[in-house]
MDAnalysis code that builds the backbone (N, CA, C; Angstrom):
import MDAnalysis as mda
import numpy as np

u = mda.Universe.empty(327, n_residues=109, atom_resindex=np.repeat(np.arange(109), 3), trajectory=True)
u.add_TopologyAttr("name", ["N", "CA", "C"] * 109)
u.add_TopologyAttr("resid", np.arange(1, 110))
u.add_TopologyAttr("resname", ["MET", "LEU", "ARG", "VAL", "GLY", "GLY", "ALA", "GLY", "GLY", "TRP", "ARG", "ALA", "ALA", "ALA", "ALA", "LEU", "ALA", "VAL", "PHE", "LEU", "GLY", "VAL", "VAL", "ALA", "PRO", "LEU", "GLY", "GLY", "CYS", "GLY", "GLU", "GLN", "LYS", "PRO", "LYS", "GLU", "GLU", "ASN", "ILE", "ARG", "ASP", "VAL", "VAL", "GLU", "ALA", "GLN", "GLN", "ARG", "ALA", "ARG", "ARG", "VAL", "LYS", "ALA", "ARG", "ALA", "ASP", "LEU", "GLN", "ALA", "ILE", "GLN", "THR", "ALA", "LEU", "GLN", "ALA", "TYR", "TYR", "ALA", "GLU", "GLN", "GLY", "ARG", "PHE", "PRO", "ASP", "ARG", "LEU", "ASP", "ALA", "LEU", "PRO", "PHE", "VAL", "GLN", "GLU", "GLN", "ARG", "ILE", "ASP", "THR", "SER", "PRO", "TYR", "ALA", "TYR", "ASP", "PRO", "ALA", "SER", "GLY", "GLN", "VAL", "SER", "LEU", "ARG", "GLU", "PRO"])
u.atoms.positions = np.array([
    [52.992, 34.483, -132.746],
    [52.963, 32.751, -132.130],
    [51.511, 32.833, -132.006],
    [50.907, 31.455, -132.218],
    [49.762, 31.050, -132.155],
    [49.285, 30.689, -130.839],
    [48.193, 31.024, -130.139],
    [47.901, 30.395, -128.822],
    [46.129, 30.025, -128.919],
    [46.545, 28.606, -128.566],
    [45.399, 27.829, -128.538],
    [44.321, 28.371, -127.395],
    [42.968, 28.373, -127.629],
    [42.557, 28.786, -126.240],
    [41.838, 27.662, -125.655],
    [41.612, 27.655, -124.358],
    [41.389, 26.691, -123.442],
    [42.266, 26.085, -122.891],
    [43.697, 26.392, -123.510],
    [44.973, 25.271, -122.826],
    [44.805, 25.183, -121.185],
    [44.387, 26.235, -120.559],
    [45.014, 26.161, -118.971],
    [43.527, 25.294, -118.317],
    [42.152, 25.138, -118.986],
    [40.991, 24.462, -118.780],
    [41.447, 23.425, -119.013],
    [41.914, 22.453, -119.532],
    [41.981, 21.116, -119.727],
    [43.216, 20.713, -118.544],
    [43.933, 21.358, -118.302],
    [45.203, 21.537, -117.055],
    [44.497, 21.227, -115.579],
    [43.257, 22.400, -115.602],
    [42.371, 22.569, -114.558],
    [41.906, 21.215, -114.183],
    [41.063, 20.768, -115.197],
    [40.348, 19.908, -115.154],
    [41.134, 18.203, -114.614],
    [42.416, 18.159, -115.390],
    [43.304, 17.034, -115.005],
    [43.422, 17.318, -113.437],
    [43.959, 18.631, -113.101],
    [44.171, 18.791, -111.461],
    [43.350, 18.233, -110.680],
    [42.170, 18.867, -111.146],
    [40.702, 18.370, -110.601],
    [40.607, 16.869, -110.300],
    [40.887, 16.200, -111.208],
    [40.108, 14.655, -111.608],
    [41.683, 13.895, -110.562],
    [42.881, 14.409, -110.616],
    [44.134, 13.856, -109.775],
    [43.496, 14.259, -108.298],
    [42.815, 15.528, -107.813],
    [42.512, 15.523, -106.631],
    [41.421, 14.971, -105.835],
    [40.311, 14.809, -106.920],
    [39.092, 13.916, -106.194],
    [39.692, 12.148, -106.909],
    [40.417, 12.179, -107.285],
    [40.804, 10.609, -107.295],
    [41.528, 9.971, -106.565],
    [42.554, 11.368, -106.091],
    [43.253, 10.724, -104.503],
    [42.776, 11.164, -103.432],
    [42.260, 12.405, -103.138],
    [41.378, 12.496, -101.562],
    [39.985, 11.694, -101.781],
    [39.151, 11.571, -102.905],
    [37.810, 10.682, -102.452],
    [38.737, 9.263, -101.922],
    [38.988, 8.301, -102.282],
    [39.179, 6.867, -101.843],
    [39.651, 7.228, -100.310],
    [40.119, 8.388, -99.746],
    [40.949, 8.258, -98.779],
    [40.032, 9.018, -97.683],
    [38.784, 9.545, -97.865],
    [38.043, 9.804, -97.271],
    [36.990, 9.062, -96.529],
    [36.650, 8.376, -95.273],
    [36.087, 7.296, -95.023],
    [34.604, 7.730, -95.109],
    [33.858, 6.472, -95.271],
    [32.325, 6.346, -95.554],
    [32.076, 5.574, -93.929],
    [32.798, 5.672, -92.883],
    [32.743, 5.106, -91.698],
    [32.952, 3.600, -91.763],
    [33.617, 3.405, -92.748],
    [34.455, 1.908, -92.718],
    [35.793, 2.111, -92.940],
    [36.533, 1.268, -92.481],
    [38.238, 1.287, -92.407],
    [38.420, 0.262, -93.533],
    [39.260, 0.510, -94.517],
    [39.544, -0.275, -95.278],
    [41.134, -0.788, -94.870],
    [41.416, -2.017, -95.542],
    [42.983, -2.125, -95.072],
    [44.044, -1.322, -95.753],
    [45.031, -1.392, -95.333],
    [45.882, -0.089, -95.944],
    [46.494, -0.688, -97.430],
    [46.311, -1.762, -98.011],
    [46.974, -2.174, -99.059],
    [45.536, -1.752, -100.066],
    [44.437, -1.605, -99.658],
    [43.359, -1.392, -100.454],
    [43.352, -0.074, -100.882],
    [43.801, 0.701, -99.930],
    [43.709, 2.185, -100.010],
    [44.705, 2.696, -100.743],
    [46.109, 1.685, -100.972],
    [47.123, 1.942, -101.751],
    [46.728, 1.848, -102.969],
    [46.073, 0.755, -103.509],
    [45.462, 0.246, -104.655],
    [44.931, 1.692, -105.114],
    [43.515, 1.895, -104.413],
    [43.240, 2.947, -104.627],
    [43.532, 3.730, -105.454],
    [45.061, 4.190, -104.353],
    [45.141, 5.759, -104.933],
    [46.106, 5.352, -106.172],
    [46.813, 4.224, -106.314],
    [47.706, 3.932, -107.522],
    [46.590, 4.004, -108.862],
    [45.642, 3.640, -108.708],
    [44.674, 3.398, -109.760],
    [43.958, 4.727, -110.326],
    [43.573, 5.800, -109.180],
    [43.213, 7.155, -109.314],
    [44.173, 7.766, -110.084],
    [45.540, 7.604, -109.490],
    [46.345, 8.200, -110.138],
    [46.827, 7.740, -111.462],
    [46.753, 6.624, -112.168],
    [46.534, 6.083, -113.543],
    [45.000, 6.544, -114.263],
    [44.205, 6.816, -113.530],
    [43.304, 7.193, -114.319],
    [43.108, 8.843, -114.468],
    [43.964, 9.275, -113.482],
    [44.328, 11.017, -113.850],
    [45.327, 10.857, -115.030],
    [46.293, 10.101, -115.277],
    [46.936, 10.281, -115.909],
    [46.461, 10.282, -117.214],
    [45.659, 9.054, -117.550],
    [44.733, 8.996, -118.725],
    [43.911, 10.080, -119.328],
    [43.596, 10.854, -118.530],
    [42.618, 11.824, -118.629],
    [43.698, 12.945, -119.121],
    [44.839, 13.451, -118.216],
    [45.481, 13.999, -118.885],
    [45.974, 13.904, -120.265],
    [46.207, 12.830, -120.585],
    [46.713, 12.108, -122.196],
    [45.986, 12.769, -122.813],
    [44.484, 12.179, -122.883],
    [43.417, 12.401, -123.743],
    [43.329, 13.827, -123.888],
    [43.302, 14.717, -122.853],
    [42.833, 16.215, -123.068],
    [44.390, 17.006, -123.851],
    [45.583, 16.227, -123.562],
    [46.857, 16.509, -124.318],
    [46.959, 16.155, -125.724],
    [46.225, 14.747, -126.204],
    [45.919, 14.625, -127.397],
    [44.949, 15.537, -128.449],
    [43.888, 16.099, -127.475],
    [42.794, 16.964, -128.056],
    [43.577, 18.215, -128.426],
    [44.738, 18.640, -127.448],
    [45.199, 19.878, -127.793],
    [46.370, 19.937, -129.143],
    [46.618, 18.975, -128.875],
    [47.366, 18.693, -130.063],
    [47.337, 18.325, -130.914],
    [46.063, 17.961, -131.241],
    [45.171, 17.910, -132.426],
    [45.235, 19.133, -132.946],
    [44.205, 19.821, -131.866],
    [43.878, 21.134, -132.249],
    [45.185, 22.309, -132.875],
    [46.581, 22.075, -132.330],
    [47.618, 22.848, -132.119],
    [48.144, 22.523, -134.410],
    [48.134, 20.834, -134.164],
    [48.411, 20.533, -135.469],
    [48.077, 21.022, -136.519],
    [46.332, 21.160, -136.381],
    [45.640, 21.940, -137.535],
    [45.993, 23.461, -137.696],
    [46.298, 24.059, -136.550],
    [46.285, 25.367, -136.631],
    [48.162, 25.786, -137.617],
    [48.869, 24.498, -137.186],
    [50.133, 24.806, -137.898],
    [49.969, 24.512, -139.281],
    [49.047, 23.491, -139.740],
    [48.979, 23.316, -141.094],
    [48.427, 24.531, -141.661],
    [47.288, 25.204, -141.064],
    [46.688, 26.270, -141.979],
    [47.513, 27.184, -141.756],
    [48.627, 27.706, -140.926],
    [49.692, 28.723, -140.889],
    [50.999, 28.150, -142.167],
    [51.739, 27.202, -141.824],
    [52.350, 26.762, -142.741],
    [52.352, 25.655, -144.060],
    [50.950, 25.098, -144.197],
    [51.025, 24.457, -145.295],
    [51.551, 23.241, -145.514],
    [51.803, 22.428, -144.084],
    [52.583, 21.311, -143.811],
    [52.405, 20.993, -142.224],
    [52.697, 19.630, -141.858],
    [52.528, 19.274, -140.515],
    [54.179, 19.591, -140.224],
    [54.234, 19.440, -139.052],
    [55.675, 19.293, -138.425],
    [56.344, 18.252, -138.588],
    [57.685, 17.934, -138.654],
    [58.187, 16.939, -138.532],
    [58.189, 15.906, -137.414],
    [58.219, 17.182, -136.407],
    [57.925, 15.980, -134.954],
    [56.717, 17.118, -134.204],
    [56.269, 16.012, -133.364],
    [55.458, 16.670, -132.470],
    [56.009, 17.673, -131.471],
    [57.099, 17.323, -130.995],
    [57.833, 18.410, -130.321],
    [58.577, 19.800, -130.869],
    [58.205, 19.854, -132.305],
    [58.409, 21.030, -132.824],
    [57.160, 22.011, -132.833],
    [56.189, 21.503, -132.582],
    [54.840, 22.562, -132.155],
    [55.071, 23.455, -130.976],
    [54.734, 24.949, -131.629],
    [55.051, 25.834, -130.534],
    [54.367, 25.443, -129.153],
    [53.263, 24.953, -129.355],
    [52.427, 24.562, -128.093],
    [52.972, 23.785, -127.158],
    [53.352, 22.497, -127.849],
    [53.937, 21.632, -127.095],
    [55.117, 21.996, -126.370],
    [55.731, 22.729, -126.960],
    [56.877, 23.399, -126.359],
    [56.681, 24.144, -125.082],
    [55.477, 24.898, -125.344],
    [54.967, 25.922, -124.638],
    [54.254, 25.190, -123.127],
    [53.644, 24.230, -123.165],
    [52.948, 23.899, -122.246],
    [53.821, 22.706, -121.707],
    [54.988, 22.573, -122.604],
    [56.131, 21.346, -122.010],
    [55.116, 19.794, -122.150],
    [54.817, 19.811, -122.861],
    [53.651, 18.098, -122.989],
    [54.956, 17.140, -123.383],
    [54.635, 16.033, -122.965],
    [55.546, 14.821, -123.205],
    [54.693, 14.380, -124.546],
    [55.807, 14.213, -125.288],
    [54.673, 13.857, -126.252],
    [55.379, 12.088, -126.770],
    [55.922, 11.724, -126.028],
    [56.460, 10.150, -125.748],
    [55.049, 9.147, -126.105],
    [54.134, 9.806, -124.782],
    [52.870, 8.482, -125.429],
    [51.865, 8.691, -126.841],
    [52.038, 9.244, -127.912],
    [51.640, 9.255, -128.816],
    [52.573, 8.835, -130.007],
    [51.859, 8.274, -131.022],
    [51.739, 7.880, -132.004],
    [51.620, 9.299, -133.118],
    [52.616, 9.451, -134.125],
    [52.208, 10.854, -134.963],
    [53.016, 10.420, -135.949],
    [52.183, 10.630, -137.131],
    [52.730, 10.775, -138.723],
    [52.755, 11.921, -139.270],
    [53.877, 12.464, -139.400],
    [53.938, 14.032, -140.142],
    [53.493, 14.010, -141.840],
    [53.602, 12.623, -142.328],
    [52.942, 13.016, -143.747],
    [51.378, 13.413, -143.594],
    [50.387, 12.572, -142.736],
    [49.155, 12.972, -142.968],
    [49.028, 13.939, -141.755],
    [49.576, 14.296, -140.420],
    [49.280, 14.836, -139.531],
    [48.398, 14.075, -138.310],
    [48.245, 12.800, -138.384],
    [47.509, 12.069, -137.500],
    [48.627, 11.655, -136.419],
    [47.798, 12.081, -135.222],
    [48.215, 11.374, -133.773],
    [47.064, 10.461, -133.326],
    [47.599, 10.236, -132.368],
    [46.929, 8.899, -131.631],
    [47.943, 8.302, -130.514],
    [46.800, 8.235, -129.532],
    [47.289, 8.068, -127.638],
    [48.090, 6.619, -127.990],
    [49.272, 5.998, -127.837],
    [49.835, 4.592, -128.012],
    [49.023, 4.080, -126.527],
    [48.634, 2.807, -126.895],
    [48.059, 2.079, -125.940],
    [48.972, 1.526, -124.843],
    [48.921, 1.202, -123.743],
    [49.959, 0.615, -122.675],
    [49.729, -0.441, -122.653],
])
């Protein structure tokens, strides 16, 4: 079984981004924001955290694809066939994948 090094590091970074993105806007600097503005800040922080996680997952998937190709001599038919994706339970729906070339990219929302 192939293990890609540093897989836990990007998850920790994504968790930190979520924490900082959610907690920082709620901490006051002496001024009080309207409730709607706080909610908007939290939603925007959550969206940023999702984008950071998606980019980190993309890099990990690209590395796993390269390793799969080195071992198997071909790319998998589907991203969810990658052992790394299965182990990490990565949602592959945000990614466009071409099994012929092994190219994977993040779909733009």
